[in-house]
C-alpha positions as CSV (number, residue, x, y, z in Angstrom):
1,X,-10.8,-59.4,-6.1
2,X,-9.1,-56.5,-8.1
3,X,-6.1,-54.8,-7.0
4,X,-6.7,-50.9,-5.7
5,X,-6.1,-48.4,-8.6
6,X,-3.3,-45.9,-8.2
7,X,-3.6,-42.5,-9.4
8,X,-1.4,-41.9,-12.4
9,X,1.3,-39.0,-12.1
10,X,-0.3,-35.8,-13.0
11,X,-3.8,-37.1,-12.4
12,X,-6.7,-34.9,-12.4
13,X,-7.0,-35.0,-8.6
14,X,-3.4,-33.8,-8.1
15,X,-3.9,-30.9,-10.9
16,X,-6.9,-29.8,-9.1
17,X,-5.2,-29.3,-5.9
18,X,-2.4,-27.4,-7.5
19,X,-4.8,-25.1,-9.1
20,X,-6.4,-24.1,-5.8
21,X,-3.2,-22.6,-4.5
22,X,-3.4,-20.3,-7.7
23,X,-6.9,-19.0,-7.5
24,X,-7.4,-19.3,-3.9
25,X,-8.9,-15.8,-2.5
26,X,-6.6,-13.7,-0.3
27,X,-7.6,-13.4,3.3
28,X,-9.6,-10.1,4.4
29,X,-8.7,-8.2,7.3
30,X,-11.6,-8.2,9.9
31,X,-10.0,-5.3,11.8
32,X,-8.2,-3.3,9.0
33,X,-5.7,-0.7,10.4
34,X,-6.1,2.8,9.3
35,X,-3.2,4.9,7.8
36,X,-1.9,7.7,10.0
37,X,-1.8,10.8,7.8
38,X,-0.4,14.0,9.6
39,X,-0.3,17.4,7.5
40,X,2.7,19.4,8.6
41,X,3.5,23.1,8.1
42,X,5.8,23.1,5.2
43,X,7.3,26.5,6.0
44,X,8.2,25.5,9.7
45,X,9.7,22.1,8.6
46,X,11.4,23.0,5.4
47,X,12.2,26.8,5.7
48,X,10.2,30.0,5.3
49,X,11.3,30.4,1.5
50,X,10.4,26.9,0.5
51,X,8.5,26.1,-2.6
52,X,6.8,23.3,-0.9
53,X,2.9,23.8,-0.9
54,X,2.1,20.8,1.2
55,X,4.1,18.5,3.2
56,X,2.3,15.2,4.7
57,X,3.7,12.5,6.8
58,X,1.9,9.1,6.2
59,X,2.2,6.0,8.0
60,X,0.4,3.0,6.3
61,X,0.5,1.3,9.7
62,X,0.9,2.9,13.1
63,X,4.4,1.5,13.8
64,X,5.5,1.6,10.1
65,X,8.4,3.9,9.1
66,X,6.9,7.3,7.7
67,X,6.5,8.3,3.9
68,X,7.3,12.1,3.6
69,X,4.9,13.3,0.7
70,X,5.8,16.7,-1.0
71,X,3.4,18.8,-3.3
72,X,5.7,21.5,-5.1
73,X,6.4,22.6,-8.6
74,X,7.3,19.0,-9.4
75,X,3.9,17.7,-8.2
76,X,3.1,15.2,-5.4
77,X,5.6,12.5,-4.7
78,X,7.0,10.5,-1.8
79,X,10.5,11.3,-0.6
80,X,11.6,7.6,-1.0
81,X,9.3,6.0,-3.6
82,X,8.3,8.7,-5.9
83,X,4.9,9.7,-7.4
84,X,3.6,6.0,-7.7
85,X,3.5,5.5,-3.8
86,X,0.3,4.6,-2.3
87,X,1.1,7.2,0.3
88,X,0.9,10.0,-2.2
89,X,-2.8,9.1,-2.9
90,X,-3.6,9.2,1.0
91,X,-1.9,12.5,1.4
92,X,-3.6,14.1,-1.5
93,X,-7.0,13.0,-0.4
94,X,-6.3,14.2,3.3
95,X,-5.2,17.5,2.0
96,X,-8.1,17.9,-0.3
97,X,-10.6,17.1,2.6
98,X,-8.8,19.6,4.9
99,X,-9.2,22.4,2.5
């Protein structure tokens, strides 16, 4: 009888299991949560002489803190995260569909 063979360190089997964690697909939500987008009256919130054209409150999930998105002479931007925030895209889409 021969002795059982042990896998050498860094064997193909071990490397294959390590690679799976790198290329494993992300889990999909079966019940995705829709963001809550509220278009606010900019003149009532900011003031009658404001230059803000659109003011939108966006919650990416219902219990998340809101993102305030402004549209004024500087363009579209999130109060906290700037123009690259995902909430800006949602706000622009909602305003465009509302007009």
